[in-house]
PASEBA-1860 file (N, C-alpha, C; in nm, 3 decimals):
! residues 184
1> XXXXXXXX> -2.793/7.731/-3.781/-2.810/7.866/-3.730/-2.806/7.863/-3.577 ~ -2.725/7.946/-3.518/-2.712/7.951/-3.373/-2.819/8.041/-3.316 ~ -2.911/7.984/-3.241/-3.018/8.065/-3.182/-2.965/8.145/-3.063 ~ -2.877/8.082/-2.985/-2.823/8.153/-2.869/-2.730/8.264/-2.914 ~ -2.646/8.237/-3.012/-2.551/8.337/-3.060/-2.617/8.458/-3.121 ~ -2.736/8.441/-3.181/-2.804/8.552/-3.247/-2.883/8.638/-3.149 ~ -2.903/8.594/-3.027/-2.979/8.671/-2.929/-2.903/8.798/-2.891 ~ -2.978/8.905/-2.870/-2.920/9.035/-2.836/-2.907/9.046/-2.684
9> XXXXXXXX> -2.796/9.103/-2.638/-2.773/9.125/-2.495/-2.806/9.271/-2.465 ~ -2.905/9.294/-2.380/-2.940/9.432/-2.341/-2.848/9.476/-2.228 ~ -2.789/9.594/-2.241/-2.697/9.645/-2.140/-2.774/9.727/-2.037 ~ -2.771/9.688/-1.909/-2.838/9.766/-1.805/-2.767/9.899/-1.779 ~ -2.833/9.985/-1.704/-2.775/10.115/-1.668/-2.646/10.095/-1.588 ~ -2.545/10.174/-1.619/-2.420/10.170/-1.545/-2.322/10.063/-1.590 ~ -2.352/9.992/-1.700/-2.260/9.890/-1.751/-2.192/9.943/-1.876 ~ -2.058/9.943/-1.874/-1.978/9.987/-1.988/-1.913/9.867/-2.053
17> XXXXXXXX> -1.917/9.863/-2.188/-1.853/9.755/-2.263/-1.756/9.817/-2.362 ~ -1.632/9.767/-2.362/-1.530/9.813/-2.457/-1.475/9.692/-2.531 ~ -1.457/9.708/-2.664/-1.400/9.602/-2.745/-1.266/9.651/-2.798 ~ -1.157/9.583/-2.761/-1.023/9.621/-2.806/-0.998/9.563/-2.946 ~ -0.891/9.608/-3.008/-0.857/9.565/-3.143/-0.825/9.416/-3.150 ~ -0.771/9.358/-3.043/-0.735/9.216/-3.044/-0.851/9.127/-2.996 ~ -0.976/9.177/-3.010/-1.099/9.104/-2.976/-1.109/9.070/-2.827 ~ -1.059/9.156/-2.742/-1.076/9.141/-2.597/-1.188/9.233/-2.554
25> XXXXXXXX> -1.293/9.174/-2.495/-1.409/9.251/-2.450/-1.395/9.276/-2.301 ~ -1.407/9.403/-2.259/-1.400/9.442/-2.119/-1.538/9.493/-2.077 ~ -1.592/9.439/-1.969/-1.722/9.480/-1.917/-1.701/9.536/-1.778 ~ -1.745/9.662/-1.756/-1.734/9.726/-1.625/-1.872/9.758/-1.573 ~ -1.891/9.737/-1.443/-2.019/9.768/-1.380/-1.998/9.804/-1.235 ~ -2.110/9.819/-1.163/-2.100/9.861/-1.023/-2.035/9.755/-0.934 ~ -2.039/9.628/-0.974/-1.983/9.521/-0.891/-1.841/9.482/-0.926 ~ -1.792/9.525/-1.042/-1.655/9.490/-1.078/-1.628/9.502/-1.227
33> XXXXXXXX> -1.517/9.440/-1.268/-1.472/9.448/-1.406/-1.429/9.309/-1.451 ~ -1.471/9.268/-1.572/-1.437/9.138/-1.626/-1.386/9.151/-1.769 ~ -1.296/9.060/-1.809/-1.243/9.058/-1.945/-1.258/8.920/-2.005 ~ -1.280/8.915/-2.137/-1.291/8.788/-2.207/-1.240/8.805/-2.350 ~ -1.154/8.714/-2.393/-1.106/8.716/-2.531/-1.208/8.641/-2.616 ~ -1.253/8.706/-2.723/-1.354/8.649/-2.811/-1.284/8.584/-2.931 ~ -1.343/8.476/-2.982/-1.289/8.403/-3.097/-1.266/8.500/-3.214 ~ -1.154/8.486/-3.289/-1.123/8.581/-3.396/-1.225/8.583/-3.511
41> XXXXXXXX> -1.301/8.477/-3.531/-1.400/8.474/-3.639/-1.530/8.545/-3.602 ~ -1.539/8.596/-3.480/-1.660/8.663/-3.433/-1.639/8.813/-3.424 ~ -1.748/8.887/-3.440/-1.743/9.033/-3.433/-1.843/9.079/-3.327 ~ -1.795/9.159/-3.233/-1.880/9.211/-3.125/-1.909/9.358/-3.154 ~ -2.040/9.393/-3.155/-2.081/9.531/-3.184/-2.169/9.583/-3.071 ~ -2.153/9.713/-3.043/-2.233/9.779/-2.939/-2.308/9.893/-3.006 ~ -2.442/9.893/-2.991/-2.523/10.000/-3.049/-2.652/10.014/-2.969 ~ -2.688/10.136/-2.934/-2.815/10.168/-2.866/-2.837/10.086/-2.740
49> XXXXXXXX> -2.732/10.067/-2.660/-2.745/9.994/-2.535/-2.766/9.845/-2.555 ~ -2.729/9.794/-2.671/-2.742/9.651/-2.699/-2.609/9.597/-2.751 ~ -2.579/9.473/-2.713/-2.456/9.406/-2.753/-2.494/9.290/-2.846 ~ -2.434/9.286/-2.965/-2.461/9.177/-3.059/-2.331/9.108/-3.096 ~ -2.340/8.978/-3.119/-2.225/8.898/-3.161/-2.261/8.837/-3.296 ~ -2.176/8.859/-3.397/-2.202/8.801/-3.529/-2.079/8.723/-3.575 ~ -2.102/8.631/-3.669/-1.992/8.548/-3.719/-1.977/8.571/-3.869 ~ -1.857/8.537/-3.921/-1.830/8.557/-4.063/-1.817/8.426/-4.138
57> XXXXXXXX> -1.851/8.314/-4.074/-1.833/8.183/-4.136/-1.944/8.090/-4.088 ~ -1.970/7.986/-4.167/-2.072/7.888/-4.131/-2.011/7.753/-4.090 ~ -1.882/7.753/-4.058/-1.817/7.630/-4.014/-1.873/7.586/-3.879 ~ -1.865/7.456/-3.854/-1.922/7.400/-3.730/-1.856/7.459/-3.606 ~ -1.722/7.471/-3.608/-1.652/7.525/-3.491/-1.689/7.671/-3.465 ~ -1.701/7.748/-3.573/-1.735/7.890/-3.558/-1.877/7.906/-3.504 ~ -1.969/7.820/-3.550/-2.105/7.824/-3.498/-2.108/7.794/-3.348 ~ -2.028/7.695/-3.307/-2.022/7.660/-3.164/-1.962/7.774/-3.083
65> XXXXXXXX> -1.857/7.835/-3.135/-1.793/7.947/-3.066/-1.888/8.068/-3.059 ~ -1.973/8.084/-3.160/-2.068/8.195/-3.162/-2.161/8.189/-3.041 ~ -2.223/8.073/-3.019/-2.313/8.057/-2.905/-2.240/8.066/-2.772 ~ -2.122/8.003/-2.765/-2.044/8.003/-2.642/-2.003/8.144/-2.602 ~ -1.944/8.219/-2.695/-1.895/8.353/-2.662/-2.008/8.449/-2.629 ~ -2.122/8.435/-2.695/-2.237/8.520/-2.663/-2.285/8.491/-2.520 ~ -2.291/8.361/-2.483/-2.334/8.323/-2.348/-2.235/8.375/-2.243 ~ -2.104/8.367/-2.272/-2.004/8.418/-2.178/-2.018/8.568/-2.159
73> XXXXXXXX> -2.043/8.641/-2.268/-2.060/8.787/-2.258/-2.188/8.821/-2.181 ~ -2.295/8.746/-2.203/-2.419/8.770/-2.128/-2.398/8.745/-1.978 ~ -2.322/8.639/-1.944/-2.291/8.611/-1.803/-2.208/8.723/-1.742 ~ -2.116/8.781/-1.820/-2.033/8.891/-1.771/-2.119/9.014/-1.743 ~ -2.211/9.047/-1.834/-2.298/9.164/-1.817/-2.386/9.146/-1.694 ~ -2.444/9.027/-1.678/-2.529/9.002/-1.560/-2.445/9.005/-1.432 ~ -2.324/8.953/-1.438/-2.239/8.948/-1.320/-2.200/9.085/-1.268 ~ -2.160/9.176/-1.356/-2.116/9.308/-1.310/-2.234/9.398/-1.272
81> XXXXXXXX> -2.356/9.363/-1.314/-2.471/9.446/-1.277/-2.547/9.388/-1.158 ~ -2.571/9.256/-1.155/-2.648/9.194/-1.047/-2.563/9.105/-0.956 ~ -2.469/9.031/-1.012/-2.388/8.938/-0.936/-2.452/8.801/-0.929 ~ -2.376/8.705/-0.878/-2.422/8.567/-0.866/-2.410/8.523/-0.721 ~ -2.504/8.439/-0.679/-2.505/8.386/-0.543/-2.515/8.234/-0.548 ~ -2.433/8.167/-0.467/-2.438/8.021/-0.454/-2.453/7.990/-0.306 ~ -2.549/7.901/-0.274/-2.569/7.859/-0.136/-2.544/7.709/-0.127 ~ -2.466/7.668/-0.026/-2.436/7.527/-0.004/-2.471/7.488/0.138
89> XXXXXXXX> -2.529/7.366/0.152/-2.565/7.314/0.283/-2.465/7.206/0.324 ~ -2.437/7.199/0.453/-2.347/7.098/0.509/-2.432/7.002/0.590 ~ -2.471/6.889/0.529/-2.563/6.795/0.591/-2.483/6.680/0.652 ~ -2.496/6.662/0.782/-2.427/6.554/0.852/-2.405/6.592/0.997 ~ -2.399/6.493/1.082/-2.379/6.517/1.225/-2.239/6.575/1.247 ~ -2.230/6.691/1.308/-2.102/6.753/1.339/-2.042/6.832/1.223 ~ -2.107/6.840/1.109/-2.054/6.917/0.997/-2.075/7.065/1.026 ~ -1.966/7.142/1.014/-1.972/7.286/1.043/-1.889/7.362/0.941
97> XXXXXXXX> -1.920/7.491/0.929/-1.842/7.581/0.845/-1.824/7.711/0.922 ~ -1.699/7.754/0.941/-1.668/7.879/1.009/-1.584/7.964/0.916 ~ -1.617/8.092/0.908/-1.546/8.184/0.819/-1.461/8.278/0.902 ~ -1.331/8.283/0.871/-1.238/8.374/0.939/-1.166/8.453/0.831 ~ -1.218/8.572/0.801/-1.162/8.650/0.690/-1.196/8.583/0.559 ~ -1.094/8.545/0.483/-1.116/8.473/0.357/-1.084/8.324/0.372 ~ -1.063/8.278/0.497/-1.038/8.137/0.521/-1.165/8.071/0.572 ~ -1.200/7.961/0.507/-1.317/7.884/0.545/-1.269/7.758/0.616
105> XXXXXXXX> -1.307/7.744/0.743/-1.267/7.627/0.821/-1.385/7.531/0.824 ~ -1.366/7.411/0.767/-1.473/7.315/0.752/-1.448/7.193/0.840 ~ -1.549/7.155/0.916/-1.545/7.032/0.994/-1.637/6.934/0.924 ~ -1.577/6.833/0.857/-1.654/6.745/0.769/-1.645/6.598/0.807 ~ -1.615/6.570/0.932/-1.609/6.432/0.976/-1.475/6.366/0.956 ~ -1.376/6.441/0.911/-1.240/6.387/0.900/-1.172/6.401/1.036 ~ -1.052/6.347/1.051/-0.980/6.356/1.177/-0.926/6.498/1.201 ~ -0.932/6.583/1.099/-0.882/6.719/1.109/-0.979/6.813/1.037
113> XXXXXXXX> -0.974/6.940/1.070/-1.054/7.040/0.999/-0.988/7.074/0.866 ~ -1.068/7.103/0.766/-1.017/7.140/0.634/-1.021/7.292/0.624 ~ -0.906/7.352/0.590/-0.897/7.497/0.572/-0.901/7.524/0.421 ~ -0.998/7.606/0.378/-1.013/7.640/0.236/-0.999/7.791/0.220 ~ -0.904/7.832/0.138/-0.878/7.975/0.114/-0.968/8.024/0.000 ~ -1.055/8.120/0.029/-1.144/8.176/-0.073/-1.072/8.288/-0.149 ~ -1.096/8.300/-0.280/-1.038/8.412/-0.356/-1.093/8.546/-0.305 ~ -1.018/8.653/-0.328/-1.056/8.787/-0.279/-1.186/8.837/-0.342
121> XXXXXXXX> -1.218/8.794/-0.465/-1.338/8.842/-0.534/-1.467/8.789/-0.473 ~ -1.457/8.680/-0.396/-1.577/8.616/-0.341/-1.602/8.666/-0.200 ~ -1.727/8.708/-0.178/-1.770/8.747/-0.044/-1.857/8.633/0.008 ~ -1.827/8.588/0.131/-1.898/8.472/0.185/-1.948/8.501/0.325 ~ -2.050/8.426/0.365/-2.100/8.430/0.502/-2.155/8.293/0.537 ~ -2.144/8.257/0.663/-2.197/8.129/0.708/-2.317/8.155/0.798 ~ -2.417/8.069/0.786/-2.539/8.081/0.866/-2.559/7.948/0.938 ~ -2.569/7.954/1.070/-2.592/7.834/1.150/-2.716/7.856/1.235
129> XXXXXXXX> -2.821/7.780/1.205/-2.945/7.788/1.283/-2.967/7.655/1.353 ~ -3.023/7.662/1.470/-3.049/7.540/1.547/-3.152/7.454/1.475 ~ -3.121/7.326/1.458/-3.214/7.234/1.394/-3.203/7.230/1.242 ~ -3.118/7.313/1.184/-3.100/7.315/1.039/-2.953/7.292/1.005 ~ -2.929/7.248/0.884/-2.792/7.226/0.838/-2.721/7.360/0.822 ~ -2.592/7.369/0.858/-2.517/7.493/0.836/-2.518/7.530/0.688 ~ -2.518/7.660/0.660/-2.532/7.710/0.524/-2.418/7.804/0.493 ~ -2.362/7.794/0.372/-2.257/7.883/0.325/-2.313/7.961/0.207
137> XXXXXXXX> -2.315/8.095/0.216/-2.363/8.181/0.108/-2.244/8.254/0.049 ~ -2.223/8.238/-0.082/-2.114/8.305/-0.150/-2.171/8.393/-0.261 ~ -2.116/8.515/-0.275/-2.156/8.606/-0.382/-2.032/8.655/-0.455 ~ -2.046/8.672/-0.587/-1.935/8.716/-0.669/-1.990/8.770/-0.801 ~ -1.910/8.850/-0.870/-1.952/8.902/-1.001/-1.907/8.811/-1.115 ~ -1.820/8.715/-1.087/-1.765/8.626/-1.190/-1.829/8.488/-1.177 ~ -1.915/8.451/-1.272/-1.988/8.324/-1.266/-1.895/8.205/-1.274 ~ -1.792/8.213/-1.357/-1.698/8.102/-1.371/-1.623/8.078/-1.241
145> XXXXXXXX> -1.576/8.184/-1.178/-1.499/8.172/-1.054/-1.584/8.115/-0.941 ~ -1.705/8.167/-0.922/-1.788/8.120/-0.812/-1.832/7.976/-0.835 ~ -1.855/7.936/-0.959/-1.889/7.798/-0.989/-1.774/7.704/-0.961 ~ -1.652/7.746/-0.997/-1.532/7.666/-0.973/-1.508/7.646/-0.823 ~ -1.521/7.754/-0.746/-1.498/7.745/-0.601/-1.605/7.658/-0.536 ~ -1.732/7.676/-0.577/-1.841/7.595/-0.519/-1.821/7.446/-0.550 ~ -1.776/7.415/-0.671/-1.751/7.275/-0.707/-1.635/7.217/-0.627 ~ -1.533/7.298/-0.603/-1.417/7.253/-0.525/-1.457/7.225/-0.380
153> XXXXXXXX> -1.539/7.314/-0.322/-1.585/7.293/-0.184/-1.672/7.168/-0.177 ~ -1.760/7.148/-0.275/-1.848/7.031/-0.277/-1.767/6.902/-0.289 ~ -1.654/6.907/-0.362/-1.573/6.787/-0.381/-1.503/6.742/-0.254 ~ -1.497/6.829/-0.152/-1.433/6.790/-0.026/-1.513/6.681/0.046 ~ -1.645/6.680/0.028/-1.729/6.575/0.087/-1.859/6.570/0.004 ~ -1.856/6.492/-0.104/-1.973/6.481/-0.191/-2.087/6.412/-0.117 ~ -2.212/6.447/-0.150/-2.325/6.380/-0.086/-2.327/6.231/-0.121 ~ -2.345/6.148/-0.019/-2.349/6.005/-0.045/-2.495/5.961/-0.057
161> XXXXXXXX> -2.522/5.855/-0.134/-2.661/5.821/-0.168/-2.739/5.746/-0.061 ~ -2.675/5.699/0.046/-2.747/5.618/0.145/-2.810/5.702/0.255 ~ -2.735/5.791/0.315/-2.790/5.877/0.419/-2.805/6.022/0.372 ~ -2.743/6.057/0.260/-2.754/6.193/0.207/-2.658/6.290/0.272 ~ -2.559/6.239/0.348/-2.464/6.327/0.415/-2.365/6.384/0.314 ~ -2.321/6.507/0.340/-2.220/6.570/0.255/-2.252/6.715/0.228 ~ -2.177/6.774/0.136/-2.199/6.914/0.099/-2.282/6.915/-0.028 ~ -2.395/6.987/-0.024/-2.481/6.995/-0.141/-2.525/7.139/-0.164
169> XXXXXXXX> -2.565/7.166/-0.287/-2.619/7.297/-0.318/-2.759/7.306/-0.259 ~ -2.799/7.425/-0.218/-2.931/7.442/-0.158/-3.038/7.406/-0.262 ~ -3.129/7.320/-0.223/-3.236/7.278/-0.311/-3.200/7.160/-0.400 ~ -3.076/7.111/-0.393/-3.034/6.999/-0.477/-3.098/6.870/-0.427 ~ -3.149/6.791/-0.520/-3.209/6.662/-0.486/-3.102/6.554/-0.499 ~ -3.081/6.479/-0.394/-2.984/6.370/-0.394/-3.060/6.240/-0.420 ~ -3.015/6.166/-0.517/-3.079/6.039/-0.550/-3.040/5.937/-0.443 ~ -3.140/5.889/-0.371/-3.116/5.801/-0.257/-3.127/5.655/-0.300
177> XXXXXXXX> -3.048/5.570/-0.234/-3.051/5.426/-0.258/-3.105/5.358/-0.132 ~ -3.165/5.242/-0.152/-3.209/5.164/-0.039/-3.088/5.099/0.026 ~ -3.090/5.089/0.157/-2.977/5.029/0.227/-2.978/4.878/0.213 ~ -2.889/4.815/0.287/-2.878/4.670/0.285/-3.007/4.610/0.341 ~ -3.058/4.506/0.276/-3.181/4.442/0.324/-3.152/4.374/0.458 ~ -3.250/4.379/0.547/-3.232/4.320/0.680/-3.216/4.169/0.671 ~ -3.137/4.115/0.762/-3.113/3.969/0.764/-3.239/3.893/0.805 ~ -3.235/3.766/0.791/-3.345/3.675/0.820/-3.396/3.693/0.955
END
């Protein structure tokens, strides 16, 4: 029995959900519009401001798809009503992030600056305070997109375990290693 798949999704005020005949669910809200194709063995129903996902089979794959599709729909509803925010810190001497329109110019200790083009759906801002690591704040209504972009930016300079330098999510704990033991 899928516990996640059986959970009911409450629709907040101002969120519209439409289910097309080919099992494509469209969610519209104040922050945007998202679409997701639902597995054919699942049925999506809307009643009394609540969204439910049910399945017609007890096969292992269908059970897995039940929980997955319900979670994706819940993320879509939350995204178009509240949105998602990701904050990343740039830890290291000389590491900087400058935003020019939708282009993010990153100085990460390489011989050249890295230019990263942000998708139009993502709104970003950089915060630089004296004595603190530069911070990049990104907001978007699509959880999958913002997660993908944040992972791509982090992969440009992953945090290393000896000094902790690199791009990390705000509040992320980096597992540190002891350095080389001192000589005799």
